[in-house]
C-alpha positions as a LaTeX table, in Angstrom:
\begin{tabular}{lrrr}
\hline
Residue & $x$ (\AA) & $y$ (\AA) & $z$ (\AA) \\
\hline
Met1 & $-89.71$ & 42.37 & $-17.18$ \\
Ser2 & $-93.34$ & 41.80 & $-18.19$ \\
Ala3 & $-94.45$ & 38.37 & $-19.37$ \\
His4 & $-95.04$ & 39.48 & $-22.93$ \\
Ala5 & $-91.52$ & 40.93 & $-23.14$ \\
Val6 & $-89.64$ & 37.85 & $-21.87$ \\
Arg7 & $-86.98$ & 36.81 & $-24.36$ \\
Thr8 & $-84.77$ & 33.72 & $-24.41$ \\
Gly9 & $-81.28$ & 33.51 & $-25.88$ \\
Val10 & $-80.07$ & 30.62 & $-28.02$ \\
Trp11 & $-76.27$ & 30.66 & $-28.24$ \\
Phe12 & $-74.87$ & 28.31 & $-30.88$ \\
Ile13 & $-71.35$ & 26.92 & $-30.75$ \\
Gly14 & $-70.73$ & 26.69 & $-34.49$ \\
Ala15 & $-73.13$ & 29.58 & $-35.15$ \\
Arg16 & $-72.26$ & 29.91 & $-38.84$ \\
Gly17 & $-72.48$ & 26.21 & $-39.60$ \\
Ser18 & $-75.24$ & 24.51 & $-41.57$ \\
Val19 & $-77.32$ & 23.41 & $-38.56$ \\
Ala20 & $-77.23$ & 26.77 & $-36.78$ \\
Thr21 & $-77.90$ & 28.71 & $-39.99$ \\
Thr22 & $-80.84$ & 26.45 & $-40.86$ \\
Ala23 & $-82.25$ & 26.73 & $-37.33$ \\
Thr24 & $-81.94$ & 30.53 & $-37.29$ \\
Ala25 & $-83.46$ & 30.96 & $-40.74$ \\
Gly26 & $-86.10$ & 28.33 & $-40.05$ \\
Cys27 & $-87.21$ & 29.93 & $-36.79$ \\
Ala28 & $-87.68$ & 33.24 & $-38.60$ \\
Ala29 & $-89.58$ & 31.55 & $-41.44$ \\
Val30 & $-91.95$ & 29.67 & $-39.12$ \\
Thr31 & $-92.51$ & 32.77 & $-36.99$ \\
Ala32 & $-93.42$ & 34.79 & $-40.09$ \\
Gly33 & $-95.81$ & 32.09 & $-41.30$ \\
Leu34 & $-93.73$ & 31.42 & $-44.42$ \\
His35 & $-93.38$ & 27.69 & $-43.73$ \\
Pro36 & $-94.94$ & 25.14 & $-41.35$ \\
Ala37 & $-92.98$ & 23.81 & $-38.38$ \\
Ala38 & $-92.36$ & 20.35 & $-39.89$ \\
Gly39 & $-90.04$ & 18.29 & $-37.69$ \\
Met40 & $-90.61$ & 20.37 & $-34.56$ \\
Val41 & $-92.07$ & 18.06 & $-31.94$ \\
Thr42 & $-92.67$ & 21.00 & $-29.58$ \\
Glu43 & $-95.11$ & 22.49 & $-32.08$ \\
Thr44 & $-97.41$ & 19.46 & $-31.86$ \\
Ala45 & $-100.55$ & 19.31 & $-29.72$ \\
Pro46 & $-99.09$ & 17.50 & $-26.65$ \\
Phe47 & $-96.78$ & 20.45 & $-26.02$ \\
Ala48 & $-99.41$ & 23.17 & $-26.13$ \\
Asp49 & $-99.66$ & 25.17 & $-22.90$ \\
Ser50 & $-96.38$ & 23.71 & $-21.57$ \\
Gly51 & $-95.00$ & 27.21 & $-21.09$ \\
Leu52 & $-92.26$ & 26.84 & $-23.69$ \\
Pro53 & $-90.77$ & 30.12 & $-24.95$ \\
Ala54 & $-92.46$ & 31.25 & $-28.15$ \\
Leu55 & $-90.41$ & 31.03 & $-31.32$ \\
His56 & $-90.72$ & 34.77 & $-31.84$ \\
Ser57 & $-89.13$ & 35.35 & $-28.42$ \\
Leu58 & $-85.87$ & 33.56 & $-29.28$ \\
Val59 & $-82.74$ & 35.68 & $-29.78$ \\
Phe60 & $-79.82$ & 34.04 & $-31.58$ \\
Gly61 & $-76.08$ & 34.48 & $-31.23$ \\
Gly62 & $-73.02$ & 32.32 & $-30.83$ \\
His63 & $-69.37$ & 31.54 & $-31.30$ \\
Asp64 & $-67.64$ & 30.49 & $-34.50$ \\
Thr65 & $-64.15$ & 30.40 & $-35.93$ \\
Val66 & $-65.19$ & 31.26 & $-39.49$ \\
Gly67 & $-66.14$ & 34.67 & $-40.82$ \\
Cys68 & $-68.74$ & 34.01 & $-43.53$ \\
Pro69 & $-71.80$ & 36.14 & $-42.59$ \\
Leu70 & $-75.04$ & 34.28 & $-41.91$ \\
Pro71 & $-76.93$ & 35.83 & $-44.86$ \\
Lys72 & $-74.20$ & 34.57 & $-47.23$ \\
Arg73 & $-74.17$ & 31.16 & $-45.56$ \\
Ala74 & $-77.93$ & 30.95 & $-45.96$ \\
Glu75 & $-77.63$ & 31.82 & $-49.65$ \\
Ala76 & $-75.16$ & 28.98 & $-50.10$ \\
Leu77 & $-77.54$ & 26.58 & $-48.37$ \\
Ala78 & $-80.40$ & 27.73 & $-50.60$ \\
Ala79 & $-78.22$ & 27.20 & $-53.68$ \\
Gly80 & $-77.63$ & 23.63 & $-52.47$ \\
Gly81 & $-81.33$ & 22.99 & $-51.97$ \\
Val82 & $-81.16$ & 22.88 & $-48.15$ \\
Leu83 & $-83.15$ & 26.10 & $-47.66$ \\
Pro84 & $-86.10$ & 27.02 & $-49.90$ \\
His85 & $-85.37$ & 29.35 & $-52.80$ \\
Gly86 & $-85.93$ & 32.94 & $-51.75$ \\
Leu87 & $-85.93$ & 32.26 & $-48.01$ \\
Pro88 & $-82.55$ & 33.93 & $-47.30$ \\
Ser89 & $-83.90$ & 37.17 & $-48.79$ \\
Ala90 & $-87.19$ & 36.89 & $-46.91$ \\
Val91 & $-85.47$ & 36.56 & $-43.52$ \\
Arg92 & $-82.33$ & 38.59 & $-44.26$ \\
Ser93 & $-82.90$ & 41.06 & $-41.42$ \\
Glu94 & $-83.23$ & 38.24 & $-38.85$ \\
Leu95 & $-80.09$ & 36.56 & $-40.19$ \\
Ala96 & $-78.18$ & 39.84 & $-40.07$ \\
Ala97 & $-79.31$ & 40.48 & $-36.49$ \\
Ala98 & $-78.13$ & 37.01 & $-35.42$ \\
Asp99 & $-74.85$ & 37.45 & $-37.29$ \\
Ala100 & $-74.18$ & 40.67 & $-35.38$ \\
Glu101 & $-74.31$ & 38.59 & $-32.18$ \\
Ile102 & $-71.68$ & 36.05 & $-33.28$ \\
Arg103 & $-68.30$ & 36.32 & $-31.56$ \\
Pro104 & $-64.93$ & 34.78 & $-32.48$ \\
Gly105 & $-64.44$ & 31.27 & $-31.13$ \\
Gly106 & $-61.26$ & 29.37 & $-30.53$ \\
Pro107 & $-58.67$ & 28.29 & $-30.03$ \\
Leu108 & $-57.44$ & 28.94 & $-33.54$ \\
Pro109 & $-53.95$ & 27.88 & $-34.65$ \\
Gly110 & $-51.43$ & 30.13 & $-32.97$ \\
Asp111 & $-53.79$ & 31.15 & $-30.16$ \\
Thr112 & $-51.59$ & 31.51 & $-27.08$ \\
Arg113 & $-54.39$ & 31.93 & $-24.54$ \\
Thr114 & $-54.63$ & 29.39 & $-21.72$ \\
Asp115 & $-57.74$ & 27.31 & $-21.13$ \\
Glu116 & $-58.72$ & 29.64 & $-18.29$ \\
Glu117 & $-58.31$ & 32.72 & $-20.48$ \\
Leu118 & $-60.43$ & 31.17 & $-23.24$ \\
Ile119 & $-63.17$ & 30.14 & $-20.81$ \\
Ala120 & $-63.19$ & 33.64 & $-19.30$ \\
Ala121 & $-63.47$ & 35.23 & $-22.76$ \\
Phe122 & $-66.33$ & 32.93 & $-23.80$ \\
Thr123 & $-68.10$ & 33.55 & $-20.49$ \\
Ala124 & $-67.85$ & 37.30 & $-20.97$ \\
Asp125 & $-69.39$ & 36.96 & $-24.46$ \\
Leu126 & $-72.35$ & 35.04 & $-23.02$ \\
Thr127 & $-72.87$ & 37.45 & $-20.15$ \\
Asp128 & $-72.72$ & 40.45 & $-22.47$ \\
Phe129 & $-75.20$ & 38.82 & $-24.87$ \\
Gly130 & $-77.75$ & 38.31 & $-22.11$ \\
Arg131 & $-77.30$ & 41.77 & $-20.64$ \\
Arg132 & $-77.55$ & 43.74 & $-23.89$ \\
Asn133 & $-80.59$ & 41.83 & $-25.11$ \\
Glu134 & $-82.32$ & 41.79 & $-21.70$ \\
Leu135 & $-82.71$ & 38.02 & $-21.84$ \\
Ala136 & $-84.40$ & 36.00 & $-19.13$ \\
Arg137 & $-81.93$ & 33.18 & $-19.81$ \\
Thr138 & $-79.63$ & 31.84 & $-22.53$ \\
Val139 & $-79.35$ & 28.22 & $-23.62$ \\
Val140 & $-75.99$ & 27.21 & $-25.09$ \\
Val141 & $-76.20$ & 24.61 & $-27.87$ \\
Asn142 & $-73.13$ & 22.89 & $-29.31$ \\
Val143 & $-73.66$ & 22.22 & $-33.03$ \\
Ala144 & $-70.00$ & 22.55 & $-34.05$ \\
Ser145 & $-68.06$ & 19.99 & $-36.07$ \\
Thr146 & $-67.29$ & 16.69 & $-34.35$ \\
Glu147 & $-63.99$ & 16.57 & $-32.45$ \\
Pro148 & $-61.72$ & 13.54 & $-32.22$ \\
Val149 & $-61.81$ & 11.75 & $-28.87$ \\
Pro150 & $-59.15$ & 13.42 & $-26.67$ \\
Asp151 & $-55.92$ & 11.51 & $-26.08$ \\
Pro152 & $-55.66$ & 10.17 & $-22.49$ \\
Gly153 & $-52.56$ & 12.24 & $-21.86$ \\
Gln154 & $-53.92$ & 15.47 & $-23.30$ \\
His155 & $-53.49$ & 18.32 & $-20.81$ \\
Arg156 & $-55.60$ & 20.97 & $-22.57$ \\
Leu157 & $-59.36$ & 20.79 & $-22.60$ \\
Pro158 & $-60.92$ & 20.16 & $-26.02$ \\
Ala159 & $-62.70$ & 23.17 & $-27.49$ \\
Ser160 & $-66.14$ & 21.72 & $-26.81$ \\
Ser161 & $-65.31$ & 21.50 & $-23.10$ \\
Leu162 & $-64.03$ & 25.09 & $-23.03$ \\
Tyr163 & $-67.37$ & 26.30 & $-24.36$ \\
Ala164 & $-69.26$ & 24.00 & $-21.98$ \\
Ala165 & $-67.29$ & 25.34 & $-19.01$ \\
Ala166 & $-68.11$ & 28.89 & $-20.09$ \\
Ala167 & $-71.82$ & 28.01 & $-20.26$ \\
Leu168 & $-71.76$ & 26.75 & $-16.68$ \\
Arg169 & $-69.83$ & 29.78 & $-15.46$ \\
Ala170 & $-72.29$ & 32.13 & $-17.16$ \\
Gly171 & $-75.26$ & 30.30 & $-15.63$ \\
Cys172 & $-76.54$ & 28.97 & $-18.96$ \\
Pro173 & $-78.31$ & 25.63 & $-19.53$ \\
Tyr174 & $-76.24$ & 23.52 & $-21.94$ \\
Ile175 & $-77.02$ & 21.13 & $-24.79$ \\
Asn176 & $-74.42$ & 19.02 & $-26.60$ \\
Phe177 & $-75.92$ & 18.01 & $-29.95$ \\
Thr178 & $-72.56$ & 16.59 & $-31.12$ \\
Pro179 & $-70.47$ & 13.53 & $-30.20$ \\
Ser180 & $-67.73$ & 15.83 & $-28.86$ \\
Thr181 & $-66.67$ & 15.75 & $-25.21$ \\
Gly182 & $-68.48$ & 18.84 & $-23.91$ \\
Leu183 & $-69.36$ & 18.39 & $-20.23$ \\
Arg184 & $-68.25$ & 14.76 & $-20.15$ \\
Thr185 & $-64.70$ & 15.29 & $-19.02$ \\
Pro186 & $-63.31$ & 14.61 & $-15.53$ \\
Ala187 & $-62.00$ & 18.18 & $-15.45$ \\
Leu188 & $-65.58$ & 19.52 & $-15.32$ \\
Gln189 & $-67.07$ & 16.87 & $-13.05$ \\
Asp190 & $-67.24$ & 19.10 & $-9.97$ \\
Ala191 & $-68.45$ & 22.13 & $-11.92$ \\
Val192 & $-71.27$ & 20.08 & $-13.46$ \\
Ala193 & $-72.30$ & 18.70 & $-10.07$ \\
Asp194 & $-72.35$ & 22.14 & $-8.46$ \\
Cys195 & $-73.78$ & 24.25 & $-11.29$ \\
Gly196 & $-77.49$ & 23.87 & $-10.48$ \\
Leu197 & $-78.32$ & 24.05 & $-14.19$ \\
Pro198 & $-80.24$ & 21.68 & $-16.47$ \\
His199 & $-78.25$ & 20.12 & $-19.30$ \\
Ala200 & $-78.80$ & 17.51 & $-22.00$ \\
Gly201 & $-76.84$ & 15.48 & $-24.53$ \\
Arg202 & $-74.96$ & 13.91 & $-26.26$ \\
Asp203 & $-74.99$ & 13.49 & $-30.06$ \\
Gly204 & $-78.26$ & 14.31 & $-31.80$ \\
Lys205 & $-80.20$ & 11.44 & $-33.37$ \\
Thr206 & $-81.31$ & 12.60 & $-36.81$ \\
Gly207 & $-80.92$ & 10.11 & $-39.68$ \\
Gln208 & $-79.32$ & 6.69 & $-39.84$ \\
Thr209 & $-79.23$ & 6.22 & $-36.08$ \\
Leu210 & $-82.85$ & 7.37 & $-35.75$ \\
Leu211 & $-83.82$ & 4.57 & $-38.11$ \\
Arg212 & $-81.62$ & 2.10 & $-36.23$ \\
Ser213 & $-83.26$ & 3.05 & $-32.93$ \\
Val214 & $-86.65$ & 2.19 & $-34.44$ \\
Leu215 & $-85.66$ & $-1.02$ & $-36.21$ \\
Ala216 & $-83.47$ & $-2.62$ & $-33.53$ \\
Pro217 & $-86.31$ & $-2.95$ & $-30.97$ \\
Met218 & $-88.43$ & $-4.60$ & $-33.69$ \\
Phe219 & $-85.93$ & $-7.44$ & $-34.02$ \\
Val220 & $-85.75$ & $-7.86$ & $-30.24$ \\
Gln221 & $-89.52$ & $-7.77$ & $-29.75$ \\
Arg222 & $-90.10$ & $-10.27$ & $-32.59$ \\
Ala223 & $-87.31$ & $-12.58$ & $-31.29$ \\
Leu224 & $-85.38$ & $-12.34$ & $-34.55$ \\
Pro225 & $-81.62$ & $-12.71$ & $-33.89$ \\
Val226 & $-79.49$ & $-10.16$ & $-35.73$ \\
Arg227 & $-76.32$ & $-11.73$ & $-37.11$ \\
Ala228 & $-74.73$ & $-8.66$ & $-38.67$ \\
Trp229 & $-75.50$ & $-4.97$ & $-39.14$ \\
Ser230 & $-73.32$ & $-2.93$ & $-41.45$ \\
Gly231 & $-73.70$ & 0.65 & $-42.62$ \\
Thr232 & $-72.24$ & 3.22 & $-44.95$ \\
Asn233 & $-72.62$ & 7.00 & $-44.92$ \\
Leu234 & $-71.83$ & 9.16 & $-47.93$ \\
Leu235 & $-71.85$ & 12.86 & $-47.16$ \\
Gly236 & $-70.24$ & 16.15 & $-48.12$ \\
Gly237 & $-70.21$ & 19.68 & $-46.76$ \\
Gly238 & $-68.56$ & 20.64 & $-43.50$ \\
Asp239 & $-69.57$ & 17.39 & $-41.80$ \\
Gly240 & $-68.05$ & 15.30 & $-44.54$ \\
Ala241 & $-64.79$ & 17.22 & $-44.32$ \\
Ala242 & $-64.70$ & 17.02 & $-40.51$ \\
Leu243 & $-65.50$ & 13.30 & $-40.45$ \\
Ala244 & $-62.76$ & 12.56 & $-42.96$ \\
Asp245 & $-60.54$ & 12.77 & $-39.86$ \\
Pro246 & $-60.36$ & 9.17 & $-38.53$ \\
Gly247 & $-60.54$ & 10.38 & $-34.92$ \\
Ala248 & $-63.69$ & 12.41 & $-35.54$ \\
Ala249 & $-65.26$ & 9.53 & $-37.49$ \\
Ala250 & $-64.51$ & 7.14 & $-34.63$ \\
Ala251 & $-66.26$ & 9.48 & $-32.18$ \\
Lys252 & $-69.29$ & 9.68 & $-34.47$ \\
Asn253 & $-69.47$ & 5.94 & $-35.11$ \\
Ala254 & $-69.32$ & 5.13 & $-31.40$ \\
Gly255 & $-72.82$ & 6.55 & $-30.95$ \\
Lys256 & $-74.22$ & 4.65 & $-33.93$ \\
Glu257 & $-72.81$ & 1.37 & $-32.64$ \\
Arg258 & $-73.90$ & 2.05 & $-29.06$ \\
Val259 & $-77.55$ & 2.21 & $-30.09$ \\
Leu260 & $-77.35$ & $-1.33$ & $-31.49$ \\
Ala261 & $-75.38$ & $-2.79$ & $-28.60$ \\
Asp262 & $-77.68$ & $-1.23$ & $-25.99$ \\
Thr263 & $-80.86$ & $-2.37$ & $-27.74$ \\
Leu264 & $-79.82$ & $-5.81$ & $-29.01$ \\
Gly265 & $-77.83$ & $-6.74$ & $-25.93$ \\
Val266 & $-74.87$ & $-7.74$ & $-28.09$ \\
Thr267 & $-72.71$ & $-5.99$ & $-30.64$ \\
Pro268 & $-73.47$ & $-7.55$ & $-34.02$ \\
Glu269 & $-70.84$ & $-8.11$ & $-36.68$ \\
Gly270 & $-70.34$ & $-5.25$ & $-39.09$ \\
Glu271 & $-69.05$ & $-1.70$ & $-39.09$ \\
Val272 & $-70.17$ & 1.76 & $-40.07$ \\
His273 & $-68.13$ & 3.55 & $-42.73$ \\
Ile274 & $-68.23$ & 7.30 & $-43.34$ \\
Asp275 & $-67.03$ & 8.59 & $-46.71$ \\
Asp276 & $-66.52$ & 12.25 & $-47.56$ \\
Val277 & $-68.07$ & 12.98 & $-50.97$ \\
Pro278 & $-67.76$ & 16.77 & $-51.47$ \\
Ala279 & $-70.06$ & 16.70 & $-54.51$ \\
Leu280 & $-73.00$ & 15.83 & $-52.22$ \\
Gly281 & $-72.75$ & 19.16 & $-50.39$ \\
Asp282 & $-75.01$ & 19.16 & $-47.33$ \\
Trp283 & $-76.89$ & 16.04 & $-48.42$ \\
Lys284 & $-76.29$ & 12.53 & $-47.15$ \\
Thr285 & $-77.04$ & 8.96 & $-48.17$ \\
Ala286 & $-76.99$ & 6.31 & $-45.44$ \\
Trp287 & $-77.29$ & 2.62 & $-46.28$ \\
Asp288 & $-77.73$ & $-0.26$ & $-43.82$ \\
His289 & $-77.47$ & $-4.01$ & $-44.46$ \\
Ile290 & $-79.04$ & $-6.14$ & $-41.70$ \\
Ala291 & $-78.62$ & $-9.93$ & $-41.68$ \\
Phe292 & $-80.94$ & $-11.79$ & $-39.31$ \\
Asp293 & $-82.31$ & $-15.27$ & $-38.63$ \\
Gly294 & $-85.93$ & $-16.25$ & $-38.97$ \\
Phe295 & $-87.89$ & $-19.34$ & $-37.92$ \\
Leu296 & $-85.99$ & $-22.64$ & $-38.34$ \\
Gly297 & $-82.83$ & $-20.70$ & $-39.13$ \\
Ala298 & $-84.13$ & $-19.10$ & $-42.32$ \\
Arg299 & $-81.52$ & $-16.50$ & $-43.29$ \\
Met300 & $-82.98$ & $-13.13$ & $-44.19$ \\
Val301 & $-81.78$ & $-9.63$ & $-45.00$ \\
Leu302 & $-83.25$ & $-6.16$ & $-44.57$ \\
Gln303 & $-81.68$ & $-3.22$ & $-46.40$ \\
Thr304 & $-82.52$ & 0.41 & $-45.83$ \\
Thr305 & $-81.53$ & 3.59 & $-47.64$ \\
Trp306 & $-81.91$ & 7.00 & $-46.04$ \\
Gln307 & $-81.36$ & 10.08 & $-48.19$ \\
Gly308 & $-81.70$ & 13.47 & $-46.61$ \\
Cys309 & $-80.13$ & 16.64 & $-45.33$ \\
Asp310 & $-78.71$ & 16.45 & $-41.83$ \\
Ser311 & $-79.03$ & 20.18 & $-41.14$ \\
Ala312 & $-82.72$ & 20.18 & $-42.12$ \\
Leu313 & $-83.28$ & 17.15 & $-39.88$ \\
Ala314 & $-81.27$ & 18.59 & $-36.99$ \\
Ala315 & $-82.47$ & 22.21 & $-37.00$ \\
Pro316 & $-86.02$ & 21.58 & $-35.70$ \\
Leu317 & $-84.67$ & 19.27 & $-33.00$ \\
Val318 & $-82.21$ & 21.93 & $-31.88$ \\
Leu319 & $-85.04$ & 24.45 & $-31.59$ \\
Asp320 & $-87.10$ & 21.89 & $-29.63$ \\
Leu321 & $-84.26$ & 21.27 & $-27.21$ \\
Ala322 & $-83.50$ & 24.95 & $-26.66$ \\
Arg323 & $-87.14$ & 25.64 & $-25.80$ \\
Leu324 & $-87.51$ & 22.59 & $-23.54$ \\
Leu325 & $-84.32$ & 23.25 & $-21.60$ \\
Ala326 & $-85.14$ & 26.95 & $-21.25$ \\
Arg327 & $-88.48$ & 26.01 & $-19.72$ \\
Ala328 & $-86.80$ & 23.44 & $-17.46$ \\
His329 & $-84.46$ & 26.17 & $-16.22$ \\
Glu330 & $-87.37$ & 28.56 & $-15.70$ \\
Val331 & $-89.17$ & 26.13 & $-13.39$ \\
Gly332 & $-86.01$ & 25.32 & $-11.43$ \\
Leu333 & $-85.10$ & 21.87 & $-12.77$ \\
Thr334 & $-81.40$ & 21.04 & $-12.54$ \\
Gly335 & $-78.89$ & 18.41 & $-13.59$ \\
Pro336 & $-79.04$ & 16.03 & $-16.56$ \\
Arg337 & $-82.50$ & 15.79 & $-18.13$ \\
Pro338 & $-83.06$ & 12.14 & $-19.09$ \\
Glu339 & $-86.51$ & 13.08 & $-20.39$ \\
Leu340 & $-84.79$ & 14.57 & $-23.43$ \\
Gly341 & $-83.09$ & 11.28 & $-24.35$ \\
Phe342 & $-85.56$ & 11.06 & $-27.27$ \\
Tyr343 & $-83.26$ & 13.44 & $-29.16$ \\
Phe344 & $-79.87$ & 11.77 & $-28.55$ \\
Lys345 & $-77.77$ & 8.75 & $-29.48$ \\
Asp346 & $-75.96$ & 8.85 & $-26.13$ \\
Pro347 & $-78.51$ & 10.37 & $-23.74$ \\
Asp348 & $-77.89$ & 11.31 & $-20.13$ \\
Gly349 & $-80.57$ & 8.90 & $-19.03$ \\
Gly350 & $-79.10$ & 5.84 & $-20.71$ \\
Pro351 & $-80.51$ & 3.67 & $-23.51$ \\
Ala352 & $-84.20$ & 3.16 & $-24.22$ \\
Ala353 & $-86.40$ & 2.40 & $-27.20$ \\
Leu354 & $-87.48$ & 5.46 & $-29.18$ \\
Ser355 & $-91.14$ & 4.79 & $-28.36$ \\
Glu356 & $-90.32$ & 4.69 & $-24.65$ \\
Gln357 & $-88.27$ & 7.88 & $-24.94$ \\
Tyr358 & $-91.17$ & 9.61 & $-26.66$ \\
Leu359 & $-93.49$ & 8.70 & $-23.80$ \\
Gln360 & $-90.92$ & 10.11 & $-21.35$ \\
Leu361 & $-90.82$ & 13.31 & $-23.38$ \\
Leu362 & $-94.61$ & 13.60 & $-23.32$ \\
Ala363 & $-94.58$ & 13.09 & $-19.55$ \\
Phe364 & $-91.98$ & 15.85 & $-19.31$ \\
Ala365 & $-94.25$ & 18.18 & $-21.30$ \\
Glu366 & $-97.08$ & 17.40 & $-18.89$ \\
Arg367 & $-94.80$ & 18.11 & $-15.94$ \\
Leu368 & $-93.83$ & 21.48 & $-17.42$ \\
Arg369 & $-97.49$ & 22.27 & $-18.05$ \\
Gly370 & $-98.19$ & 21.84 & $-14.34$ \\
Gln371 & $-95.49$ & 24.31 & $-13.29$ \\
Lys372 & $-96.14$ & 27.99 & $-12.67$ \\
\hline
\end{tabular}
């Protein structure tokens, strides 16, 4: 395969969800010059000449358990203000091509297949995708709805781990952009150790936790003790519905709280609440109330409000990660990639300030630039 013809697959778990649809449509829009690449760190100057796959070389596919075609899903997102008006029509052919590469996921209610049978089916889908499209490699990205934390006595693998196992078996680098289990289950420990593949995760850092990861080091560096840190999230859409499940909400909140505990050294008083407000659609409002002590015990408060669209925040990061991990695989890097911790609440490399993680990411770009 000649260099100009090299193509890279991006296989979304949750391929018809808001994040995957926004990423697929957004990649087509940026490639066509319809919109700038706002939010894509890999399109900034430090990443030039790092050998990342070009946006126009990405081929999209995936698994999903719903049947709404991508063009229709994009129209719904445009109606909700997530995608620009007219964009679904402008990139309809690219959305249709990606939709044709989406395969049924699982397990759905009533599915009698064993874990092994499901993993084999998902692996076959990935292998077929790469073969038919003559792909140099395929990166699997989990952007599906958050799962509850598995019960200790649960004998079946959670769906996220079934897909992760299939990625390893098919020889595909893997990214977990969700708080779900994915590779982090004892059942896959040996497979992960032996796979020889790069992987990254877990739980993408997009809105409220991104802000927390910036503010928490400020309090530490200025020696301002935090007494309490409380937060509320109001959101609708598929995420709101999924996180209405207490188990899924607990999995999501664990990452938000971990950022504070890791950075502050203690877990401050306060909790994070997630409320499903269907009227908000794919938009979210996140509010934080931070109580801290100043000089001579002066009691002070900082409040923040973050209003935005998670899928529009997440989509450019997902494209960044797919390109970075594809390049890592190309140059022979293996195992967890702590350099990509910049993108995650619960990174493989452990906690670090966002500024420090950014410097690690820049060093990673320089390392990739030096590889043939």
